[in-house]
RODO-464529 format. One record per residue: residue in three letters; z, y, x of N, C-alpha, C in turn. Coordinates in steps of 0.02 Angstrom, whole numbers, padded with zeros to 5 digits, always signed. Each point is the difference from the previous one (the first is absolute). Example, Ala and Ser with C-alpha at 12.3 -4.5 7.8 and 13.67 -1.06 7.14 Angstrom:
<recs>
ala+00390-00284+00660+00000+00059-00045+00000+00060+00045;ser-00036+00053-00018+00003+00059+00042+00037+00055-00039;
</recs>
This chain:
<recs>
unk-03908-03673+02797-00013+00013-00064+00042-00055-00047;unk+00025+00012-00057+00021-00056-00036-00039-00032-00031;unk+00013-00079-00003-00046-00037-00034+00005-00004-00080;unk-00057-00007-00034-00003-00006-00056+00018-00068-00025;unk+00041-00013-00059+00002-00066-00024-00043-00024-00036;unk-00031-00061+00025-00052-00035-00035+00017-00029-00064;unk-00040+00014-00044+00017-00021-00076-00047-00053-00010;unk+00026-00064-00043-00043-00057-00018-00013+00017-00062;unk-00049-00020-00036-00010+00015-00084-00019-00068-00019;unk+00021-00011-00054-00013-00067-00035+00002-00002-00070;unk-00013-00044-00040-00003+00004-00068+00070-00023-00033;unk+00026+00019-00027+00064-00027-00042-00016-00002-00067;unk+00025-00065-00040-00020-00019-00062+00074+00001-00029;unk+00007+00040-00059+00049+00008-00036-00006-00005-00069;unk+00045-00036-00030-00018+00011-00080+00027+00069-00037;unk-00033+00028-00053+00001+00061-00018+00086+00017-00011;unk+00043-00044-00028+00056+00018-00011+00038+00017+00073;unk-00005-00038+00047+00019+00013+00057-00021+00073+00024;unk-00069+00004+00007-00025+00058+00014+00028+00067-00029;unk+00005-00001-00074+00021+00059-00032+00069+00007+00014;unk+00058-00050+00007+00066+00010+00039-00014+00042+00056;unk-00034-00026+00048-00005+00026+00064-00024+00075-00007;unk-00050+00015-00037-00028+00072-00008+00056+00034-00035;unk+00034-00008-00043+00054+00025-00027+00048+00017+00045;unk+00032-00044+00043+00042+00023+00064-00028+00040+00044;unk-00050-00007+00013-00038+00049+00047-00003+00059-00016;unk-00018+00018-00066-00008+00064-00041+00070+00035+00004;unk+00048-00052-00012+00073+00038-00009+00021+00022+00073;unk-00030-00035+00045+00026+00021+00073-00048+00052+00038;unk-00056+00011-00042-00051+00051+00030-00048-00025+00042;unk-00012-00065+00006-00031-00035+00046-00070-00029-00034;unk-00054-00021+00037-00044-00048-00026+00018-00066+00001;unk-00037-00039-00034+00022-00069-00008-00002-00037+00072;unk-00053+00020+00045-00009-00032+00062+00062+00027+00038;unk+00021+00060+00007+00055+00025+00045+00070-00045-00040;unk+00001-00013-00056+00060-00027-00025+00005-00064+00008;unk-00053-00035+00011+00007-00066+00016-00001-00020+00076;unk-00031+00053+00042+00022+00004+00072+00084+00003+00012;unk+00019+00045-00034+00073+00034-00004+00040-00070-00010;unk-00010-00029-00059+00038-00064-00013-00002-00063+00045;unk-00061-00013+00029-00001-00041+00057+00033+00027+00052;unk-00003+00062+00031+00033+00026+00041+00093-00010+00003;unk+00011-00001-00060+00082+00005-00017+00021-00073-00005;unk-00051-00043-00017+00019-00074-00011-00009-00046+00062;unk-00036+00033+00049-00012-00057+00064+00050+00038+00048;unk+00055+00017-00018+00047+00022+00042+00025-00060+00046;unk-00005+00015+00076+00024-00054+00035+00058-00021+00017;unk+00038+00009-00048+00084+00008+00002+00027-00064+00025;unk+00052-00013+00036+00029-00066+00030+00052-00015-00049;unk+00018-00079+00014+00040-00038-00025+00066+00039-00025;unk+00019+00036+00062+00063+00039+00004-00002+00054-00039;unk-00057+00036-00010-00006+00057-00042-00009-00021-00077;unk-00014-00060-00017-00017-00013-00060+00067-00044-00031;unk+00039-00035+00036+00048-00050-00013+00064+00023+00030;unk+00017+00037+00038+00050+00006+00044+00044+00074-00018;unk-00046+00058+00009+00030+00049-00011+00027+00009-00065;unk+00051+00020-00002+00038+00021-00062+00065-00055-00023;unk-00016-00062+00032+00050-00047-00009+00076+00034+00032;unk+00048-00033-00035+00068+00019+00019+00019-00068+00035;unk+00042+00026+00056+00028-00063+00030+00083+00018+00018;unk+00052-00051-00015+00067+00011+00007+00009+00014+00090;unk+00041+00022+00015+00018+00020+00064+00027-00057+00029;unk+00038-00040-00028+00018-00070+00017-00064-00047+00011;unk-00056+00010-00010-00063-00038+00005-00029+00030+00068;unk+00020+00058+00037-00013+00029+00055+00035-00042+00057;unk-00034-00022+00050+00029-00028+00066+00019+00051+00044;unk+00050-00006+00041+00015+00049+00047-00046-00008+00058;unk-00045-00044-00001-00060+00003+00061-00063+00034-00027;unk+00001+00031-00050-00059+00053-00025-00042-00048-00029;unk+00016-00047-00038-00054-00036-00032+00030-00013-00078;unk-00063-00007-00049+00018-00009-00068-00053-00034-00022;unk+00024-00053-00044-00056-00050-00040-00020+00039-00066;unk-00071+00017+00001-00021+00015-00074-00055-00037-00014;unk+00000-00027-00064-00048-00046-00027-00031-00053+00059;unk+00060-00031+00029-00012-00059+00039-00020+00025+00074;unk+00001+00062+00012-00037+00027+00076+00060+00038+00026;unk+00004-00013+00070+00047+00034+00032-00035+00069+00016;unk+00052+00049+00001-00038+00072+00021+00068+00030+00039;unk-00023+00049+00049+00037+00037+00027+00014+00056-00032;unk+00065+00028-00013+00001+00068-00039+00032+00050+00039;unk-00001+00059-00020+00027+00069+00020+00039+00021-00066;unk+00052+00035+00018+00023+00036-00062-00019+00069+00008;unk-00014+00033-00052-00041+00075+00006+00042+00050+00029;unk+00060-00005-00021+00055+00044+00038+00029-00013+00073;unk-00021-00044+00030+00021-00031+00045+00072-00016+00020;unk+00037-00003-00071+00074-00007-00007+00016-00082+00018;unk+00056-00019-00011+00034-00062-00008-00023-00040-00048;unk-00002-00063+00014-00008-00049-00052+00065-00014-00062;unk-00018+00021-00047+00058-00005-00057-00020-00066-00039;unk+00052-00065+00017-00022-00052-00044+00019-00010-00063;unk+00034+00059-00020+00012+00002-00080-00029+00036-00030;unk-00066+00032+00034-00049+00058-00034-00063-00050-00018;unk-00038+00039-00042-00079-00016-00024-00031+00018+00041;unk-00066-00017+00012-00060+00048+00042-00057-00014-00032;unk-00048+00054-00006-00061-00012-00021-00041+00013+00053;unk-00058-00038-00002-00058-00004+00049-00032+00055-00010;unk-00018+00060+00048-00029+00049-00023-00068+00013+00043;unk-00013-00039+00040-00062-00011+00054-00003-00065+00030;unk-00057-00006+00016-00011-00071+00031-00065+00014+00065;unk+00015-00004+00054-00048+00006+00063-00005-00066+00035;unk-00049-00026-00019+00000-00064+00043+00059-00050-00027;unk+00030-00024+00047+00060-00050-00015+00071+00042-00004;unk+00003+00075-00003+00054+00022+00000+00007+00046-00071;unk+00052-00007-00026+00021+00030-00077+00047+00051+00012;unk-00014+00063-00030+00048+00037+00003+00035-00001-00066;unk+00073+00016+00006+00049-00015-00069+00037+00063+00003;unk+00005+00005-00059+00051+00062-00030+00052-00015-00039;unk+00062+00023+00018+00075-00019-00037-00014+00037-00062;unk+00011-00050-00053+00013+00037-00077+00052-00003-00026;
</recs>
């Protein structure tokens, strides 16, 4: 049998302006104020990693990629993989498209 999530109830004090703003946003989204607040909290408590926040999307010069499979980004050395498993082009630019642990996936742009 599936476990039911246990809910904790507590009193939350908000000034009227903030409550009115939350109520307006909740109405637009077809939610109760409570469901809207839960949605906001769930979306902002994302356990994203440093790499997901600060590294993905950066562009690296091919000249900065070492032949031994390492690249330095924000002062940290990472292993890297090329998304097409092709040969390294030192004259190209590469975008970081994924980070898994200490391994970055790069796409030639």
